[in-house]
C-alpha positions as CSV (number, residue, x, y, z in Angstrom):
1,M,0.0,0.0,0.0
2,G,2.9,2.3,0.7
3,A,4.2,1.8,-2.8
4,A,0.8,2.7,-4.3
5,S,0.8,6.0,-2.2
6,R,4.3,6.7,-3.3
7,S,3.4,6.1,-7.0
8,L,0.4,8.5,-6.7
9,R,3.0,11.2,-5.7
10,G,5.0,10.5,-8.8
11,E,7.8,8.4,-7.3
12,R,9.4,6.0,-9.8
13,G,11.8,3.2,-9.5
14,I,10.2,1.7,-6.3
15,V,11.9,-1.7,-5.7
16,C,9.5,-4.4,-4.8
17,P,9.4,-4.6,-1.0
18,K,8.8,-8.4,-1.1
19,C,11.3,-9.9,-3.6
20,E,13.6,-6.9,-4.0
21,Q,14.3,-8.2,-7.6
22,T,12.8,-5.4,-9.8
23,T,10.9,-2.2,-9.7
24,L,7.1,-2.0,-9.3
25,R,4.7,-1.0,-12.1
26,A,1.7,1.2,-11.6
27,Y,-1.5,1.9,-13.5
28,F,-4.1,4.5,-12.7
29,H,-7.7,4.5,-14.0
30,A,-9.9,7.5,-13.4
31,F,-13.5,6.5,-12.7
32,E,-14.4,10.2,-12.2
33,R,-12.3,11.9,-14.8
34,E,-13.4,15.5,-13.9
35,K,-12.1,15.0,-10.3
36,R,-9.2,12.7,-11.4
37,L,-10.5,10.2,-8.8
38,G,-9.9,6.6,-9.5
39,T,-8.0,3.4,-8.6
40,I,-4.3,2.7,-8.8
41,W,-3.0,-0.8,-9.2
42,V,0.7,-1.6,-8.3
43,W,2.3,-4.9,-9.1
44,C,5.7,-6.6,-9.2
45,P,6.3,-8.5,-12.5
46,E,8.7,-10.9,-10.8
47,C,6.9,-12.2,-7.6
48,R,3.4,-11.0,-8.7
49,T,2.8,-9.1,-5.4
50,T,-0.1,-6.7,-6.0
51,A,-1.9,-3.9,-4.3
52,H,-4.5,-1.4,-5.2
53,L,-6.0,1.8,-3.7
54,P,-9.5,2.8,-4.6
55,R,-10.8,6.4,-4.4
56,A,-7.3,7.8,-5.1
57,T,-6.2,11.0,-6.7
58,P,-2.7,11.1,-8.2
59,K,-0.5,14.2,-7.7
60,V,1.1,13.6,-11.2
61,V,0.2,12.1,-14.5
62,L,0.9,8.4,-14.2
63,G,1.0,7.5,-17.9
64,P,-1.5,6.7,-20.6
65,D,-4.7,4.9,-19.9
66,P,-5.8,2.7,-22.8
67,F,-9.2,2.2,-21.0
68,A,-9.9,5.9,-20.4
69,E,-13.0,6.0,-22.6
70,L,-14.7,2.9,-21.1
71,S,-17.8,3.4,-18.9
72,R,-17.8,2.0,-15.4
73,D,-19.8,-1.0,-16.5
74,E,-17.4,-1.6,-19.5
75,F,-14.4,-1.4,-17.2
76,A,-16.0,-3.7,-14.7
77,R,-16.6,-6.3,-17.5
78,L,-13.0,-5.9,-18.6
79,E,-11.8,-6.3,-15.0
80,T,-13.9,-9.4,-14.1
81,G,-15.4,-10.8,-17.2
82,S,-12.3,-11.3,-19.4
83,S,-10.5,-14.5,-19.9
84,E,-7.3,-12.6,-19.3
85,H,-6.8,-11.5,-15.6
86,L,-6.6,-7.7,-15.3
87,L,-3.0,-7.6,-14.0
88,D,-1.8,-10.0,-16.7
89,R,-3.4,-7.7,-19.3
90,L,-1.8,-4.6,-17.6
91,E,1.6,-6.4,-17.6
92,R,1.3,-7.2,-21.3
93,L,0.3,-3.6,-22.1
94,W,3.2,-2.4,-20.0
95,K,5.7,-4.5,-22.0
96,Q,4.1,-3.2,-25.2
97,G,4.7,0.4,-24.1
98,Q,1.0,1.2,-23.8
99,L,1.2,1.8,-20.0
100,G,3.7,3.5,-17.7
101,P,5.6,6.7,-17.8
102,Q,7.8,7.4,-20.8
103,G,11.1,5.7,-20.5
104,D,10.1,3.0,-18.0
């Protein structure tokens, strides 16, 4: 949870506190775009430790959101109804350069 809070403040390069093998990844999705209120997911691609904080507001831009135009219902279906687990999808998109800050 601490890493998610640090990510919301714009901190990058946070080493996974569990495995200490790599840096964590973060993805923010705004459910209330006007208020920039949403949920942040943070995960380790090595040990697969995950955390998320709902009702969060980032202090900085956390990178692109390929799901920004989805309604709440559409995002919920993506999150729970897909054959691909959400964090697996996020990791795939990260590796493809569609998530994350530039240069990460």
